[in-house]
C-alpha positions in Angstrom: -2.8 18.7 195.7 -2.8 19.0 199.5 0.6 17.5 199.4 2.1 20.1 197.4 0.5 22.8 199.2 2.0 21.4 202.4 5.6 21.2 200.5 5.1 24.9 199.3 4.5 26.2 202.7 7.4 24.3 204.2 9.6 25.6 201.7 8.4 29.3 202.1 8.8 28.9 205.7 12.5 27.5 205.1 13.2 30.4 202.8 11.9 32.8 205.1 14.4 31.6 207.9 17.2 32.1 205.8 16.4 35.7 204.8 15.9 36.5 208.3 19.1 35.2 209.4 20.8 36.9 206.5 19.3 40.1 207.9 20.3 39.2 211.2 24.0 38.7 210.6 24.1 42.0 208.4 22.5 44.0 211.4 25.0 42.4 213.8 27.9 43.3 211.5 26.6 46.9 211.0 26.0 47.4 214.7 29.8 46.9 215.1 30.5 49.4 212.3 31.5 46.6 209.8 30.1 47.5 206.4 27.7 44.8 205.2 24.8 44.0 203.0 22.5 41.1 202.0 22.7 39.9 198.4 19.3 38.9 197.0 20.9 36.3 194.8 17.8 35.1 193.0 17.4 38.9 191.6 21.1 38.5 190.2 21.3 35.2 189.0 25.1 34.9 189.7 27.2 33.1 192.0 27.6 35.4 195.0 27.4 34.9 198.4 24.3 35.6 200.8 25.8 38.5 202.7 29.0 40.8 201.8 30.9 42.5 204.5 34.3 44.7 204.2 36.5 45.2 206.6 40.3 46.1 206.7 40.3 46.0 202.8 39.1 42.5 202.5 35.8 41.4 201.3 34.1 38.7 203.2 31.5 36.5 201.6 29.2 34.6 204.0 26.9 31.8 202.9 24.2 31.4 205.5 22.6 28.2 206.7 20.0 27.9 209.4 19.8 24.5 211.4 17.4 23.1 213.9 19.8 20.3 214.6 22.8 20.7 217.0 25.2 19.4 214.2 25.2 18.9 210.6 27.4 18.4 207.5 27.5 20.8 204.6 29.0 19.3 201.6 30.6 21.4 198.8 27.4 21.6 196.9 25.8 23.5 199.7 28.5 26.4 199.4 29.4 26.0 195.4 28.1 29.6 194.8 30.3 30.7 197.5 33.4 29.0 196.0 33.0 30.3 192.6 32.6 33.7 193.9 35.9 33.0 196.0 37.4 31.7 192.7 36.5 34.9 190.7 37.8 37.2 193.7 41.2 35.4 193.7 41.2 35.5 189.6 41.0 39.6 189.9 43.6 39.6 192.7 40.9 40.7 195.2 41.6 40.1 199.0 38.6 37.8 199.9 37.8 35.4 202.5 34.5 33.0 202.2 32.6 32.0 205.2 30.0 29.4 206.0 27.8 30.9 208.7 25.4 28.6 210.4 22.6 30.0 212.8 21.9 27.1 215.1 18.4 27.1 217.1 18.8 29.3 220.1 20.3 31.9 218.1 23.7 30.6 218.4 26.2 31.2 215.5 29.0 29.5 214.3 31.4 30.6 211.5 33.7 28.1 209.3 36.4 29.7 206.9 35.8 28.2 203.4 38.9 27.6 201.0 38.9 26.7 197.6 39.7 23.1 198.5 37.2 22.7 201.1 35.0 19.7 200.4 32.7 19.8 203.4 32.1 21.3 206.6 31.2 19.6 210.0 29.1 22.4 211.8 28.4 21.8 215.5 26.6 24.2 217.8 29.8 24.4 220.1 32.2 24.2 217.5 33.5 26.9 214.9 34.2 30.4 215.3 31.8 32.6 217.6 30.7 36.0 216.2 33.0 37.6 218.9 35.8 35.5 217.4 34.8 36.1 213.8 34.8 39.9 214.6 38.6 39.7 216.0 39.5 38.4 212.6 37.6 41.0 210.8 39.1 43.7 212.6 42.6 42.5 212.5 45.3 42.6 209.7 45.5 39.3 209.0 44.1 37.7 206.0 
């Protein structure tokens, strides 16, 4: 019984870190005048990103991960909802870009573009797009 309680507490803290990171990214985007919202996926029951942002007529979907390690490999299963969402956008001819957003310890964010062919992402604290680099892409005309 005690092990079950410890596991439940650990899972609750882990989930809370994820929610906190989602809200943080939404606020960072909004501070720079990018429309963004957090999607409470558990309430929807659909394959949706954790965070949606719209900029220059393109919808950006973000799968948020929090890592206490300085490097981590994320396999397709970790972002399969994001891929389902991306495929749905493509089927409807909607301009969309999918991102894996990893918040590393020390509040350092890195962003990795996901395509329908992505099988894994090697996320590292000093590799990947910074938030500043992401904003340049979101504000550009490029897709």
